N, C-alpha and C positions, 0 to 999 in steps of 0.2 A: 755450522757449529757441530759440536760433537753429537748432539742428539740427532740431527739430520743425517749424519754419517752412519750412526747406528741403525736408524730406520731404513736407510738406503741399503746398507749391507744385509740386514735381515731380509728385506723384501726381495732383493736381487737373488740372494741365496735360496730363499724359499721358491721364487719363481723358477729358477734353474732346476732345482730338485723336483718340483712338482711337474715342470714341463717334461723332463726326462721320464719320470714315472708315468705321467699321463700318456705320453707317446707310446711307451712300451706296452702299457695296459691296453690302449686302443688297438694297436697293431695285433696283439695277441688275441683280443676279442674278435676283431674283424676277421682274422684268419680262421678262428673257431666257428664263427657264424657261417662263413662261406663253406667250410668243410662240412658243417651240419646240413646246409642246403644241398651240397653235392651228394651227400649220402642219401638224403631224402629223395633227390631226383633219381639216383640210381635205383632205389627201391621202387619208386613209382613207375619208371620206364620199364622195369622188368615185369611188373604186373600188367602194365598196359600192352606190352608186346604179346603176352599170353591171350589177350582179349581180341587181338587182330585176327581176322579170317583170311588166311593165306590163299584159300581157293577163290574167294571173292576178289582179292587184290590181283590175282593172276589174270582175271578177265578184264582188268582196267589197264589198257596198254597205250592208247593213243589220244591225241587231242579230240575233244568232242565227247569222250566217254563220261563227262561230268553229268550228263543227263541219264545215264544208265541206272538201273535199279541197284546194281552192285556198288557203284560209286556212292549213291545216296544212302545206302545201308551202312557202308563203312563210315561215312561222314556222320551219320546219325549216332552211331555207337561212340565215336570219339567226341562228338558234341556233348553227349550225356556225361562222359568222363570229365570234360572241362567244367561242366556245370557243378559237378560234385567236388571239384578241386579248384577253388576260386583263384589260387595262386598261378595256375597254369594259363598261359596265353595262347599257345599253339600246340597242336598235335599234328604231325604230318608223317606220311610214309614215303620212302624214297627207294629208288633203284640206281644201279650203276650201269652205264652203257658200255659198249665195246671200246670206246675211246677213253674210258676211265672217268667220264663225267657223271656227276650225280644229277638226277632229275626227280621231280615230284611225281607221286602217284595220286595220293589224296591229301590235300592240305586243308586242315580243319582249324578255323579260328573261333573267335567268340560268336555267340548267336547273332545272326544278322550281318556278320562281317563278310563283305563282298571282296575285300582286298586280299584274296588268297591266290596261291599259284595254281595255274592250270595243269591238267594232266600232261606229263612229258615235258613240262617246262624245265629247262636246265637251271640248276642253282649255281649262280656265279660266285658265291662267297662261301664255299664249304669250309668247315672247321676240321682240324686234325682228328677230332673225336669221331666224325662221320666216317672218314676213311678207315680209321682204326677199327671201328665196329664191323665194317665190311671185311677187312683183312684178317681180323682175329676172331670174328664171330662171338665177341663178348660185349658186355655192357660197358659203355664209356661215358664219362662226364667231362665236359670241357674244363680246363684248369681255370679259366678266367672268362670274363664277359667278352662277347663279340658283338659287332654291330653290322647290320645289313639294312636294306631299304625298309624293312618292317620295324626296326627298332634295335635296342640293345638288350641282350638276353644272356642268361646262363642256361646251357642246354645239356641234355643227356640223350643217349641213343642205345637202342637194343636191337638185336637181330630178330627177324620174323621167320619162323620155320613152318613149312607145310607138314602135313601128317607123315609124308614119306621122307622127312628130313631135309628136303630141299630148302635152300635159303631163298625166300621170296623177295626180301628187301630188308630195310630197317625202319624202325619207328623212332621219331625224335620228339622231344617235348621241350618247351621253352618256359622259363620263368623270367619275368621282366626284371632287369637289373635294378630298377627303381624299388621293387619290393624288398630286395636285399639291402640296398643302400639305406632305405628308411630305417630298418632295424639297426644298422650300424650307426646311423646318426643319433638315435636315441641315446646310445651309450656315450657317443662323442659329446652330446650336449650335457649329459650327466657329469662327465669328466670335467668339462669346461666350467660347469657350475660349481663343482667341488673345489676346483682350483681357485675360482674367484672368491668363494667364501673363506677358504683357507688363507688366501693372501690378505683378505680384510682382517682376519683374526691375528695373523702374524704382524700386520702393520700396527694394530692396537697394542699387541704385546711388546713390540719393539719401541713404541712410543712410551709405554709405561717403564720399560727397562732404561730407555734413554733418560727419562726424567729422574729415575732412581739413581742412575750413575752420575748424572751431571749436577744434581742438586747441591751436593757438598762442594763441588768445584765452583759453582756459581756463588755459593755463600762465601767461600774463601776469596773469590775475586772482589766481592762487595767490601769485605773487610780491608783488602789491599787498597781499594779505592778510597776508603775512609782515611787510611794512613797517609796516602799521598795528598789528601786534603788537609792534613795537619792533626788529625785525631790519633795521637800516639797511644791512647789508652784502648783502642779497638783491639779486640781479640777474636780469633777464629775459633768456632766451636769444633772440638774434636769429636766427631760423631761415629767414626768407624775406625777399625784397627788395621785398615789396609794402607796402601800407598798414599791415598788421599788424606787419611788420618795422620800419617807420618808427616806429610807436607804441611798440614795445618799446625801440627805441634811444632815443627821446625820454624814455621812463620812466627808463631807466638814467642818462641825463644829469641 
């Protein structure tokens, strides 16, 4: 019937419009959230790089150095930083060997975390940002999440310099992708909830409009039914001055 067509048209139109608007809003918000996190990471890794002791790092060169005082001191410093920044998962320092491979110097995880890389362990999944930091000696933040055997992260890197200007290596920091995705999901759920409520209100409005528009047509149909049954004195009420009213008036004539 006409009322169902009106409700369907309004609902489909509203769903399409809200879907497009919601998608654009979510994508823009997600991009802004990630850019904000990237900027925060860039600021944090720059400060953390200044807290690294290049002279201590220079003494950590080969497997087994995990037991040295220098290694423990560097790891203690970075562990303290992680405890003050709950969003950080890992802080690690790296060098590049003559073959162009990146390897760990001090890998610091959460307190009590034993699943960290050993000294001189080659990193098999380097990101472009790591190499860019070595090549350009500037702070770099990965454009998107990356995944390795430790998890999925967004990472930033900064060069570590000794007092004499020598590049001792780089420091990297990781934020779990889950931390960023959770913030994005909050807005996604808000958008979906808004769409659901709006669709409900649009459906109610379309039902009211459908009833308003079809009521005089139904009334005219009932009068026509009375005439077909032999009641020639039946007359349609002319309630509006639009096309439906003109039809009712023509029927009466």
